[in-house]
C-alpha positions in Angstrom: 89.8 73.6 121.5 90.1 76.8 123.1 92.8 76.8 125.7 90.4 79.2 127.7 87.8 76.5 128.3 90.3 73.9 129.8 89.7 72.5 133.5 92.7 70.4 133.5 95.1 71.9 136.0 99.0 71.1 136.3 101.2 71.4 139.5 103.6 74.3 139.1 106.9 72.9 137.3 110.1 74.8 136.8 109.5 77.0 133.8 111.6 80.4 133.2 108.8 82.7 134.1 108.7 86.3 132.5 108.7 89.4 134.8 106.8 92.5 133.5 107.9 94.7 136.5 109.0 98.1 135.2 106.9 100.4 132.6 107.8 99.1 129.2 108.6 95.5 129.9 107.4 93.1 127.2 106.9 89.8 126.5 105.9 88.9 122.9 106.0 85.8 120.8 103.9 83.3 118.9 101.4 81.4 121.2 102.5 77.7 121.8 100.8 76.7 124.8 98.5 77.9 127.6 97.5 75.9 130.5 96.0 76.2 134.1 98.9 75.5 136.4 98.4 75.4 140.4 100.9 77.1 142.5 102.4 75.8 146.2 99.5 77.9 147.8 96.8 76.2 145.6 95.9 79.2 143.4 95.2 78.3 139.9 96.7 80.5 137.1 97.0 80.2 133.7 100.5 80.1 132.1 101.2 81.0 128.4 104.3 79.8 126.8 105.6 81.0 123.4 107.2 79.3 120.6 110.3 81.4 120.4 113.7 79.3 121.8 114.6 82.4 123.8 111.1 83.2 125.4 109.8 82.5 128.8 106.4 81.5 130.0 104.1 84.5 131.3 102.0 83.5 134.4 98.8 85.6 134.4 98.8 86.1 138.1 97.8 89.7 138.2 94.2 91.1 137.9 95.7 93.1 134.7 96.7 90.2 133.0 94.4 87.9 134.0 91.6 90.6 132.7 93.2 91.3 129.4 93.7 87.9 128.4 90.6 86.6 129.3 89.0 89.7 127.3 90.9 89.0 124.2 91.4 85.2 124.4 94.4 84.7 122.2 94.9 81.2 120.8 97.5 78.9 119.8 99.3 80.1 117.0 98.2 83.8 117.5 101.1 86.6 117.9 101.0 87.9 121.4 102.5 91.0 122.9 101.9 92.3 126.1 103.4 95.4 127.8 103.5 96.9 131.1 102.2 100.6 130.2 101.4 102.1 133.5 99.7 102.0 137.4 96.4 103.1 138.6 95.9 103.8 142.4 93.8 102.2 144.4 92.5 102.9 147.7 94.7 102.2 150.9 97.9 103.4 148.8 97.9 100.2 146.6 98.3 100.4 143.0 97.1 97.9 139.8 99.3 97.5 136.8 98.2 98.4 133.5 98.9 96.7 130.3 98.7 97.0 126.7 97.7 93.6 124.5 98.1 93.3 121.2 97.0 89.9 119.2 97.7 89.3 115.8 95.3 86.3 115.1 96.3 83.5 112.9 93.4 84.5 110.2 95.6 87.7 110.0 92.9 89.9 112.1 94.1 92.0 114.9 92.8 92.7 118.6 94.2 95.6 120.6 93.5 96.4 124.5 94.9 99.4 126.5 94.0 99.2 129.8 95.0 102.7 130.3 92.1 103.8 128.2 88.8 102.8 130.6 86.6 104.0 128.0 87.3 101.8 125.4 86.6 98.2 124.7 88.8 96.0 122.6 89.5 97.3 119.1 89.5 95.0 116.2 90.4 94.9 112.4 89.7 92.2 110.1 92.0 91.9 107.5 89.4 91.6 104.7 87.9 94.5 105.6 86.4 95.6 102.1 85.5 91.9 101.1 82.2 91.9 102.1 79.7 89.5 100.0 76.3 90.3 99.4 73.7 88.2 101.7 
């Protein structure tokens, strides 16, 4: 079952949170768990956890993180890398963080989304390119 279809929510627990604050900050690893958690303010946030012992949980709490993850929908067992790559100015002097998402799926295919490039959708490659069978 896809982690993106879950409706169960858990209260916030004490997990070490990854922080992507400076351009170049990155979190990566093999996705071990994804679940909706509820913050103290009642907001539901998807939290991704990785298999690596030293990894931290990544809370998808910004628009850029939510949008990128929902567009690529990484699954348990996929290798995921998310890097803060820039900012986009918004009205009122605010800024939105922009991220690059790299997903190497368990089946060997890859998907990349770089939010700096508003013109492009996700690009994907399939490890079985050239192995097309006739219909």
